[in-house]
MARPAVO-640463 format. One record per residue (C-alpha): x, y, z; residue in three letters. Coordinates in steps of 0.2 Angstrom, whole numbers, plus 2048, in hexadecimal, padded with zeros to 3 digits. Example, Ala and Ser with C-alpha at 12.3 -4.5 7.8 and 13.67 -1.06 7.14 Angstrom:
BEGIN
[[83E, 7EA, 827], 'ala']
[[844, 7FB, 824], 'ser']
END
This chain:
BEGIN
[[EDA, AE3, 8C8], 'unk']
[[EE8, AEE, 8C1], 'unk']
[[EE8, AF0, 8AD], 'unk']
[[ED7, AED, 8A5], 'unk']
[[ED8, AF1, 893], 'unk']
[[EC7, AE9, 88C], 'unk']
[[EB5, AE6, 893], 'unk']
[[EAA, ADD, 889], 'unk']
[[E96, AE2, 88D], 'unk']
[[E88, AD8, 883], 'unk']
[[E78, AD6, 88D], 'unk']
[[E64, AD2, 88C], 'unk']
[[E62, AD7, 8A0], 'unk']
[[E68, AE9, 89F], 'unk']
[[E66, AEA, 8B3], 'unk']
[[E77, AF5, 8BA], 'unk']
[[E7F, AF3, 8AA], 'unk']
[[E83, B07, 8A7], 'unk']
[[E87, B08, 8B8], 'unk']
[[E93, AF9, 8B4], 'unk']
[[E9B, AFF, 8A6], 'unk']
[[E9C, B10, 8AE], 'unk']
[[EA8, B07, 8BB], 'unk']
[[EB1, AFD, 8AD], 'unk']
[[EB3, B0E, 8A3], 'unk']
[[EBA, B15, 8B4], 'unk']
[[EC6, B08, 8B6], 'unk']
[[ECE, B0D, 8A5], 'unk']
[[EC5, AFE, 899], 'unk']
[[EC1, B01, 888], 'unk']
[[EAE, AFB, 888], 'unk']
[[EA9, AF0, 878], 'unk']
[[E97, AEF, 876], 'unk']
[[E88, AE8, 868], 'unk']
[[E77, AEE, 864], 'unk']
[[E6B, AF2, 871], 'unk']
[[E7A, AF1, 87E], 'unk']
[[E84, AFF, 876], 'unk']
[[E75, B0A, 874], 'unk']
[[E71, B0A, 886], 'unk']
[[E82, B0D, 88C], 'unk']
[[E85, B1A, 87F], 'unk']
[[E75, B22, 883], 'unk']
[[E7C, B23, 898], 'unk']
[[E8B, B2C, 890], 'unk']
[[E98, B1B, 891], 'unk']
[[EA5, B1C, 881], 'unk']
[[EA0, B0C, 879], 'unk']
[[EAD, B03, 869], 'unk']
[[E9E, AF9, 85F], 'unk']
[[EA3, AE6, 85F], 'unk']
[[EA3, AE8, 84D], 'unk']
[[EAC, AF8, 84B], 'unk']
[[EBB, AEE, 855], 'unk']
[[EBA, ADD, 84A], 'unk']
[[EB8, AE6, 83C], 'unk']
[[EA9, AD9, 836], 'unk']
[[E98, AE1, 834], 'unk']
[[E8C, AD8, 83D], 'unk']
[[E83, ACC, 830], 'unk']
[[E72, AC0, 82F], 'unk']
[[E66, ACC, 83A], 'unk']
[[E73, ACC, 848], 'unk']
[[E76, AB9, 84B], 'unk']
[[E88, ABD, 847], 'unk']
[[E90, ACA, 851], 'unk']
[[E9C, AC5, 85D], 'unk']
[[EA1, AB5, 856], 'unk']
[[EB2, ABB, 850], 'unk']
[[EC4, AB6, 851], 'unk']
[[EC8, AC7, 85A], 'unk']
[[EBC, AC5, 869], 'unk']
[[EBC, AB3, 86A], 'unk']
[[ED1, AB3, 868], 'unk']
[[ECF, AC3, 875], 'unk']
[[EC6, AB8, 880], 'unk']
[[ECF, AA8, 87F], 'unk']
[[EE3, AAC, 87D], 'unk']
[[EEC, AA7, 88D], 'unk']
[[EF5, AB7, 892], 'unk']
[[F03, AAD, 89C], 'unk']
[[F07, AA1, 88C], 'unk']
[[F15, AAA, 880], 'unk']
[[F0E, AA2, 870], 'unk']
[[EFC, AA8, 874], 'unk']
[[F02, ABA, 878], 'unk']
[[F0B, ABA, 867], 'unk']
[[EFD, AB1, 85E], 'unk']
[[EF4, ABF, 862], 'unk']
[[EFF, ACD, 85D], 'unk']
[[EFF, AC4, 84C], 'unk']
[[EF0, AC5, 84A], 'unk']
[[EEB, AD7, 851], 'unk']
[[EE2, ACF, 862], 'unk']
[[EDE, AD9, 86E], 'unk']
[[EDC, AD1, 880], 'unk']
[[ECB, AD2, 888], 'unk']
[[ECC, AD4, 89A], 'unk']
[[EBC, AD2, 89F], 'unk']
[[EA9, ACD, 89A], 'unk']
[[E99, AD3, 89E], 'unk']
[[E8C, AC8, 895], 'unk']
[[E7C, AC1, 899], 'unk']
[[E6F, AB8, 88C], 'unk']
[[E62, AB9, 881], 'unk']
[[E50, AB8, 88A], 'unk']
[[E4A, AA6, 884], 'unk']
[[E44, AA2, 893], 'unk']
[[E39, AB2, 895], 'unk']
[[E34, AAF, 882], 'unk']
[[E2C, AA0, 881], 'unk']
[[E22, AA3, 892], 'unk']
[[E19, AAE, 88A], 'unk']
[[E08, AA9, 884], 'unk']
[[E08, AA3, 870], 'unk']
[[E1B, AA7, 86F], 'unk']
[[E1C, AA0, 85E], 'unk']
[[E2B, A92, 858], 'unk']
[[E36, AA0, 84E], 'unk']
[[E36, AAB, 85E], 'unk']
[[E3D, A9F, 869], 'unk']
[[E4B, A9A, 85D], 'unk']
[[E4E, AAC, 857], 'unk']
[[E51, AAC, 86C], 'unk']
[[E5F, A9F, 86D], 'unk']
[[E6F, AAA, 871], 'unk']
[[E7F, AA4, 866], 'unk']
[[E8B, AB1, 868], 'unk']
[[E87, AB5, 87C], 'unk']
[[E89, AA3, 882], 'unk']
[[E99, AA1, 877], 'unk']
[[EA1, AB1, 87E], 'unk']
[[E9E, AAC, 890], 'unk']
[[EA3, A99, 88E], 'unk']
[[EB4, AA2, 887], 'unk']
[[EB7, AAD, 896], 'unk']
[[EB1, AA0, 8A1], 'unk']
[[EBF, A96, 89B], 'unk']
[[ECC, AA0, 89D], 'unk']
[[EC4, AA9, 8AC], 'unk']
[[ED7, AAB, 8B3], 'unk']
[[EDB, AB8, 8A5], 'unk']
[[EC8, ABD, 8A4], 'unk']
[[EBC, AC3, 8B1], 'unk']
[[EAE, ABD, 8A9], 'unk']
[[E9C, AC3, 8B2], 'unk']
[[E8A, ABB, 8AB], 'unk']
[[E80, AC0, 8BC], 'unk']
[[E79, AD3, 8BE], 'unk']
[[E7B, ACE, 8D0], 'unk']
[[E8C, AD0, 8D0], 'unk']
[[E90, ADE, 8CA], 'unk']
[[E93, AE9, 8D8], 'unk']
[[EA0, ADC, 8E1], 'unk']
[[EA9, ADA, 8D2], 'unk']
[[EAC, AEC, 8CE], 'unk']
[[EAF, AEF, 8E0], 'unk']
[[EBC, AE2, 8E0], 'unk']
[[EC5, AE6, 8D0], 'unk']
[[EC7, AFA, 8D7], 'unk']
[[ECE, AF2, 8E6], 'unk']
[[ED9, AE7, 8DD], 'unk']
[[ED2, AD8, 8E7], 'unk']
[[ECD, ACD, 8D9], 'unk']
[[ED0, ABD, 8DD], 'unk']
[[ED4, AAA, 8D3], 'unk']
[[EC3, AA6, 8DF], 'unk']
[[EBA, AB3, 8D8], 'unk']
[[EBF, AB1, 8C7], 'unk']
[[EBB, A9D, 8CC], 'unk']
[[EAA, AA1, 8D4], 'unk']
[[EA4, AAE, 8C4], 'unk']
[[EA8, A9F, 8B8], 'unk']
[[E9E, A91, 8BF], 'unk']
[[E90, A9D, 8C0], 'unk']
[[E93, A9E, 8AC], 'unk']
[[E91, A8B, 8AA], 'unk']
[[E83, A8B, 8B5], 'unk']
[[E7A, A96, 8AB], 'unk']
[[E7F, A92, 89A], 'unk']
[[E7A, A80, 8A0], 'unk']
[[E68, A85, 8A7], 'unk']
[[E64, A8F, 896], 'unk']
[[E6C, A80, 88B], 'unk']
[[E5F, A75, 894], 'unk']
[[E51, A83, 891], 'unk']
[[E54, A82, 881], 'unk']
[[E54, A6E, 87F], 'unk']
[[E45, A6C, 887], 'unk']
[[E3A, A79, 87E], 'unk']
[[E3F, A6E, 86E], 'unk']
[[E3B, A61, 876], 'unk']
[[E29, A67, 878], 'unk']
[[E2A, A6C, 864], 'unk']
[[E2E, A5C, 85D], 'unk']
[[E22, A52, 868], 'unk']
[[E14, A5F, 866], 'unk']
[[E12, A64, 878], 'unk']
[[E17, A65, 889], 'unk']
[[E24, A55, 88F], 'unk']
[[E21, A4F, 89D], 'unk']
[[E30, A44, 89F], 'unk']
[[E3D, A4B, 895], 'unk']
[[E4B, A40, 88D], 'unk']
[[E57, A49, 897], 'unk']
[[E50, A4E, 8A8], 'unk']
[[E5A, A5E, 8AC], 'unk']
[[E56, A65, 8BE], 'unk']
[[E5B, A77, 8C4], 'unk']
[[E5C, A7A, 8D7], 'unk']
[[E67, A87, 8DD], 'unk']
[[E6F, A83, 8EF], 'unk']
[[E65, A8C, 8FC], 'unk']
[[E70, A86, 90B], 'unk']
[[E7C, A7A, 912], 'unk']
[[E73, A70, 91F], 'unk']
[[E7A, A6B, 931], 'unk']
[[E79, A57, 92C], 'unk']
[[E6E, A4F, 922], 'unk']
[[E61, A41, 92A], 'unk']
[[E70, A3C, 935], 'unk']
[[E7D, A44, 93D], 'unk']
[[E8A, A39, 931], 'unk']
[[E82, A3F, 923], 'unk']
[[E83, A51, 91A], 'unk']
[[E76, A5B, 915], 'unk']
[[E70, A6B, 907], 'unk']
[[E60, A73, 904], 'unk']
[[E5F, A77, 8F3], 'unk']
[[E50, A82, 8EB], 'unk']
[[E48, A7F, 8DA], 'unk']
[[E4B, A8F, 8CF], 'unk']
[[E3A, A8F, 8C6], 'unk']
[[E2D, A8A, 8D4], 'unk']
[[E21, A98, 8DB], 'unk']
[[E16, A90, 8E3], 'unk']
[[E15, A95, 8F8], 'unk']
[[E1F, A86, 8FF], 'unk']
[[E2C, A82, 90D], 'unk']
[[E3A, A86, 8FE], 'unk']
[[E34, A98, 8FD], 'unk']
[[E31, A9B, 90F], 'unk']
[[E3A, AA7, 91A], 'unk']
[[E41, AA2, 92D], 'unk']
[[E3B, AB1, 937], 'unk']
[[E44, AA7, 946], 'unk']
[[E4C, A9A, 94D], 'unk']
[[E59, A8C, 94C], 'unk']
[[E5E, A89, 939], 'unk']
[[E53, A7B, 931], 'unk']
[[E59, A6D, 92F], 'unk']
[[E59, A5D, 922], 'unk']
[[E49, A55, 92D], 'unk']
[[E42, A65, 930], 'unk']
[[E42, A69, 91E], 'unk']
[[E38, A58, 91B], 'unk']
[[E2C, A5A, 92A], 'unk']
[[E29, A6C, 926], 'unk']
[[E24, A69, 912], 'unk']
[[E19, A5B, 919], 'unk']
[[E0F, A63, 923], 'unk']
[[E0C, A74, 918], 'unk']
[[E07, A68, 909], 'unk']
[[DFC, A61, 913], 'unk']
[[DF3, A71, 91D], 'unk']
[[DF3, A78, 90B], 'unk']
[[DE6, A69, 907], 'unk']
[[DD9, A72, 910], 'unk']
[[DD0, A82, 90C], 'unk']
[[DC9, A85, 91D], 'unk']
[[DD5, A88, 92E], 'unk']
[[DDF, A78, 92F], 'unk']
[[DF0, A73, 938], 'unk']
[[DFB, A64, 934], 'unk']
[[E08, A5C, 941], 'unk']
[[E15, A52, 93B], 'unk']
[[E20, A48, 942], 'unk']
[[E2F, A3E, 93A], 'unk']
[[E24, A43, 928], 'unk']
[[E14, A3B, 92D], 'unk']
[[E05, A44, 934], 'unk']
[[E02, A40, 946], 'unk']
[[DF4, A4D, 947], 'unk']
[[DE8, A59, 93C], 'unk']
[[DD9, A63, 93F], 'unk']
[[DCE, A70, 939], 'unk']
[[DC9, A7F, 943], 'unk']
[[DBE, A8E, 945], 'unk']
[[DD0, A98, 949], 'unk']
[[DE1, A92, 949], 'unk']
[[DE2, A8E, 95C], 'unk']
[[DD3, A83, 95C], 'unk']
[[DDB, A7B, 94B], 'unk']
[[DEC, A78, 954], 'unk']
[[DE7, A71, 965], 'unk']
[[DDB, A65, 95D], 'unk']
[[DE8, A5E, 951], 'unk']
[[DF3, A5D, 960], 'unk']
[[DE9, A52, 96B], 'unk']
[[DE7, A47, 95D], 'unk']
[[DF7, A3F, 962], 'unk']
[[DFF, A4C, 96F], 'unk']
[[E0F, A40, 973], 'unk']
[[E14, A40, 95F], 'unk']
[[E11, A51, 95F], 'unk']
[[E1E, A57, 96C], 'unk']
[[E2B, A5D, 961], 'unk']
[[E22, A5D, 951], 'unk']
[[E22, A67, 941], 'unk']
[[E12, A72, 941], 'unk']
[[E09, A7B, 930], 'unk']
[[DFB, A86, 932], 'unk']
[[DF1, A8D, 922], 'unk']
[[DEB, A9D, 929], 'unk']
[[DF7, AAA, 932], 'unk']
[[DFC, AA6, 945], 'unk']
[[DF4, AB0, 952], 'unk']
[[DF8, AB2, 965], 'unk']
[[DEC, AA5, 96C], 'unk']
[[DF4, A9A, 960], 'unk']
[[E05, A9F, 963], 'unk']
[[E02, A9C, 975], 'unk']
[[DFE, A8A, 973], 'unk']
[[E0C, A87, 968], 'unk']
[[E1A, A8D, 976], 'unk']
[[E0F, A83, 982], 'unk']
[[E18, A74, 97E], 'unk']
[[E28, A6F, 973], 'unk']
[[E26, A72, 961], 'unk']
[[E36, A6F, 955], 'unk']
[[E2F, A7C, 945], 'unk']
[[E1F, A84, 940], 'unk']
[[E19, A8A, 92F], 'unk']
[[E0B, A98, 92C], 'unk']
[[E08, AA6, 91F], 'unk']
[[E0B, AB2, 92A], 'unk']
[[E0D, AB4, 93B], 'unk']
[[E06, AC3, 947], 'unk']
[[E12, ACF, 94E], 'unk']
[[E0C, AC9, 960], 'unk']
[[E0D, AB8, 95D], 'unk']
[[E1E, ABB, 954], 'unk']
[[E22, AC3, 966], 'unk']
[[E1C, AB3, 96F], 'unk']
[[E23, AA4, 964], 'unk']
[[E33, AAF, 965], 'unk']
[[E33, AAA, 978], 'unk']
[[E3C, A99, 973], 'unk']
[[E4B, A9E, 96A], 'unk']
[[E4F, A8E, 961], 'unk']
[[E3D, A8D, 959], 'unk']
[[E3D, A8E, 947], 'unk']
[[E30, A9A, 93F], 'unk']
[[E2D, A99, 92E], 'unk']
[[E22, AA4, 924], 'unk']
[[E1C, A9F, 914], 'unk']
[[E15, AAD, 90D], 'unk']
[[E00, AAC, 908], 'unk']
[[DFA, A9D, 901], 'unk']
[[DEF, A99, 8F2], 'unk']
[[DE7, A89, 8EC], 'unk']
[[DF1, A89, 8DC], 'unk']
[[DFD, A7C, 8DB], 'unk']
[[E0A, A7A, 8CD], 'unk']
[[E08, A68, 8C6], 'unk']
[[E1B, A62, 8C5], 'unk']
[[E25, A53, 8C7], 'unk']
[[E29, A48, 8D9], 'unk']
[[E38, A43, 8DA], 'unk']
[[E41, A34, 8E4], 'unk']
[[E51, A30, 8E0], 'unk']
[[E5C, A1E, 8DF], 'unk']
[[E6C, A17, 8DF], 'unk']
[[E71, A19, 8CD], 'unk']
[[E5F, A21, 8C6], 'unk']
[[E50, A2A, 8CB], 'unk']
[[E3E, A27, 8CB], 'unk']
[[E32, A36, 8C5], 'unk']
[[E1E, A37, 8C7], 'unk']
[[E12, A46, 8C5], 'unk']
[[E0F, A4E, 8D8], 'unk']
[[E01, A47, 8DF], 'unk']
[[DF4, A55, 8DF], 'unk']
[[DE5, A48, 8DD], 'unk']
[[DD4, A4F, 8E5], 'unk']
[[DC4, A4B, 8E8], 'unk']
[[DB8, A59, 8E6], 'unk']
[[DA6, A51, 8EA], 'unk']
[[DA6, A41, 8F4], 'unk']
[[D94, A41, 8EF], 'unk']
[[D95, A3E, 8DE], 'unk']
[[DA0, A2B, 8E4], 'unk']
[[D9B, A1B, 8E4], 'unk']
[[D94, A14, 8F4], 'unk']
[[D94, A02, 8F3], 'unk']
[[D8C, A00, 903], 'unk']
[[D78, 9FD, 908], 'unk']
[[D7B, A0B, 915], 'unk']
[[D80, A1D, 90E], 'unk']
[[D8A, A29, 917], 'unk']
[[D82, A36, 920], 'unk']
[[D87, A48, 91E], 'unk']
[[D92, A48, 930], 'unk']
[[D9B, A3A, 926], 'unk']
[[D9D, A40, 916], 'unk']
[[DA5, A4E, 91F], 'unk']
[[DB1, A45, 929], 'unk']
[[DB6, A39, 91B], 'unk']
[[DBB, A47, 90F], 'unk']
[[DC6, A50, 91D], 'unk']
[[DCE, A3E, 920], 'unk']
[[DD2, A3C, 90E], 'unk']
[[DDD, A4A, 90C], 'unk']
[[DE7, A45, 91D], 'unk']
[[DE8, A34, 916], 'unk']
[[DF0, A3A, 905], 'unk']
[[DFE, A3F, 911], 'unk']
[[E02, A32, 91E], 'unk']
[[E0F, A24, 916], 'unk']
[[E07, A16, 90E], 'unk']
[[DFF, A09, 917], 'unk']
[[DF4, A19, 91E], 'unk']
[[DE6, A18, 928], 'unk']
[[DDE, A28, 92E], 'unk']
[[DD0, A27, 93B], 'unk']
[[DC6, A37, 93D], 'unk']
[[DB6, A41, 942], 'unk']
[[DB2, A52, 93A], 'unk']
[[DBF, A5E, 939], 'unk']
[[DCB, A53, 943], 'unk']
[[DD7, A44, 944], 'unk']
[[DD5, A37, 952], 'unk']
[[DE1, A25, 94D], 'unk']
[[DEF, A27, 93E], 'unk']
[[DF7, A18, 939], 'unk']
[[E07, A1B, 92D], 'unk']
[[E12, A11, 924], 'unk']
[[E0E, 9FF, 929], 'unk']
[[E13, 9F0, 91D], 'unk']
[[DFF, 9E9, 91F], 'unk']
[[DF1, 9F3, 91F], 'unk']
[[DE8, 9EC, 92D], 'unk']
[[DF7, 9EF, 938], 'unk']
[[DF6, A02, 936], 'unk']
[[DE4, 9FF, 93A], 'unk']
[[DE7, 9F9, 94A], 'unk']
[[DF5, A05, 94D], 'unk']
[[DE9, A13, 949], 'unk']
[[DDE, A0E, 956], 'unk']
[[DEE, A0B, 960], 'unk']
[[DF3, A1D, 95E], 'unk']
[[DE2, A24, 963], 'unk']
[[DE0, A2F, 96E], 'unk']
[[DCC, A34, 96E], 'unk']
[[DBF, A26, 96C], 'unk']
[[DC0, A1D, 95A], 'unk']
[[DAB, A1A, 95B], 'unk']
[[DA2, A25, 94F], 'unk']
[[DB1, A27, 945], 'unk']
[[DB5, A26, 934], 'unk']
[[DC5, A1C, 92D], 'unk']
[[DCD, A22, 91C], 'unk']
[[DD8, A15, 913], 'unk']
[[DE8, A19, 904], 'unk']
[[DE4, A0A, 8FA], 'unk']
[[DD8, 9FC, 8FA], 'unk']
[[DD5, 9F0, 908], 'unk']
[[DDD, 9DF, 903], 'unk']
[[DD4, 9D4, 90F], 'unk']
[[DC4, 9D9, 91B], 'unk']
[[DD0, 9D6, 92B], 'unk']
[[DD5, 9EA, 92C], 'unk']
[[DC0, 9EE, 92A], 'unk']
[[DBD, 9E1, 936], 'unk']
[[DCA, 9EB, 942], 'unk']
[[DC2, 9FB, 93F], 'unk']
[[DB1, 9F7, 941], 'unk']
[[DB4, 9EF, 950], 'unk']
[[DBE, A01, 957], 'unk']
[[DAE, A08, 953], 'unk']
[[DAF, A12, 942], 'unk']
[[D9D, A14, 939], 'unk']
[[DA5, A18, 927], 'unk']
[[DB4, A15, 91B], 'unk']
[[DBA, A1E, 90C], 'unk']
[[DC9, A15, 902], 'unk']
[[DCC, A12, 8F0], 'unk']
[[DC5, A00, 8ED], 'unk']
[[DCC, 9F7, 8DF], 'unk']
[[DD1, 9E8, 8E8], 'unk']
[[DCD, 9D5, 8E1], 'unk']
[[DC3, 9D3, 8F1], 'unk']
[[DB8, 9E1, 8F2], 'unk']
[[DA8, 9D8, 8F2], 'unk']
[[DAC, 9D1, 902], 'unk']
[[DB4, 9E2, 908], 'unk']
[[DA2, 9E8, 904], 'unk']
[[D9B, 9DB, 90B], 'unk']
[[DA2, 9DF, 91D], 'unk']
[[D9F, 9F2, 91E], 'unk']
[[D8C, 9EB, 91A], 'unk']
[[D8E, 9DC, 928], 'unk']
[[D96, 9ED, 934], 'unk']
[[D89, 9FA, 92D], 'unk']
[[D96, A04, 928], 'unk']
[[D94, A0F, 919], 'unk']
[[DA3, A10, 90B], 'unk']
[[DA9, A1C, 8FE], 'unk']
[[DB3, A15, 8F1], 'unk']
[[DC0, A23, 8EA], 'unk']
[[DC6, A19, 8D9], 'unk']
[[DD5, A24, 8DF], 'unk']
[[DE5, A1D, 8EA], 'unk']
[[DF1, A28, 8F2], 'unk']
[[E01, A1C, 8F6], 'unk']
[[E0F, A27, 8FE], 'unk']
[[E1E, A1D, 8FE], 'unk']
END
C-alpha cells in the first residue's frame, strides 16, 4: 500500500498499538491521536499530532467532543475517485485519512464491575469511536480500518508488501460493523435493564452474538449445509469450548450428540459415563473408575452403543481407552485424557477425541432457543435439580427403601435428558432400560422393557411427566419394578397411587416435570 499520508489512532485497548503506530510511521504516515493513546505513543517515541491541533478545535465537554469534526470525518468519508469530493476537501482544507486504528471505550467491562454506577456506564458509551469506525468502514475502498488488535500484524505486513486487496479492506470493514453492532446491543440491553429495574430475561429485541467456529461438511443430512457457531460470552465447560485432539472433523450430528452426552455426564458428582445415540441416552452409569462406569453404561444397550458418542466426567485412563477401542465409537468427550490413553485411542484414526477441560458444577443460567419458521421460542435452560428425594412426597402405603431412593435419584437425572415421553428403568448407578420419544407414555414403558438387556425385576422406574392412566404403571409393575419416581399432577393421580399400592410399589412425587422435545 503506497502513499499513506495520514493515520488516525485512538484506542482503549492498547495491546500492540505502539508496534502498529511505529509500523505506520515507518511507512511515512503522519499519526493523529487523542488523549491516553497519544501519550502512550509519545512515551514510546512515536511522533504524534493531537487531533485538537489538527482540527484547530479543542476537546470540549470533558472530552465528549474531540473527533466529531469535519476535518476528521471529511478526511474519512471523502471519496478520492470523485473529483467533486476531492475539490471540496481542498476547498475546506481537509486532508485524507488513509488508515484508522480505533477500538472503543470498555462499556462491557465497565458494566460487569460489581456496583457499577449508572453514570459510569453512560460515560463509557463511546460516541466518537463508533462514528470514526463507521465512516472509515463505509469508505473502505479509500480508508483501511482496523478495529481488532489481532489484525495489526497482518495489516502492517500487507501494507509493507503492497498487497492490500479490496477483499482485505472489505473483510476489515465487515468486522467493524460486527463490532459496533455488538457494542450497540450491549448498550441497549443495559439500558433496558435500567428501565425495567433489574435483569431482563426476555428483552424486547433479542440480540444474539455468536462467532463462526467452523463450516461443517453438511447438516443433519448431506443435502443440508451446516456450520458451528460459538457463543461469544460463555465460559461454562462445554462441547462448544472443547478442543479436538484427534480424529475426523466433527459433524453437525456429532455436535448435537456430544453436547447431550456431556450435559448428562455433568449431572453427577460421582464418576459417570453417558452414551448417546441419535440425541438420546442409550446407557448411563456410575462407577468407581471410568472403565467400570463405561462398561456398565454400554451393557444397557450394546447394540445402540455401537457407533455412539461417549462422555466421561472424569479423565480417561488407559483401561477405559482399551474398552473404548474394543468396539466402534464415534466421539469421546472428557475433561482430560491420560497420555497412554491418548496413544491407545489414536490407534482409531477416525475416532474424534474432545477435551473440554476441568468440569465445574456451576452452570450458567441462560436461554434455551429453538428456531421456528419465521420465529423463535425461548425458555430458561432446564437446570432444575432435586437435592433431597427424602423430603419429597411419598403418597403410597409403602415407602422406598434406601436402595430405591438411590436408584430413583440416579434415574431422575437420566430422565431429564431423554426425549419425551421418557421412561427409565434403573438400579443404583446403572440404567437397565430406556424408552424415549414415544407419543404415548405406555408405549415408552413397553419400549423400555423391550430395550432392556438385563432383568428389570427389582429396578425402579423414572418418568419425566405424570401418568395419565394407570396402564403404564401396570405394565411396569408386570415387568418387575418396585418403585416409581414421577412428577404427579394428573387428574387421575388417585387412580395411579391406588394402582401402585395394589402392586406394592413405592412412589415418589417430584412436583417437577422434565419434558424434552
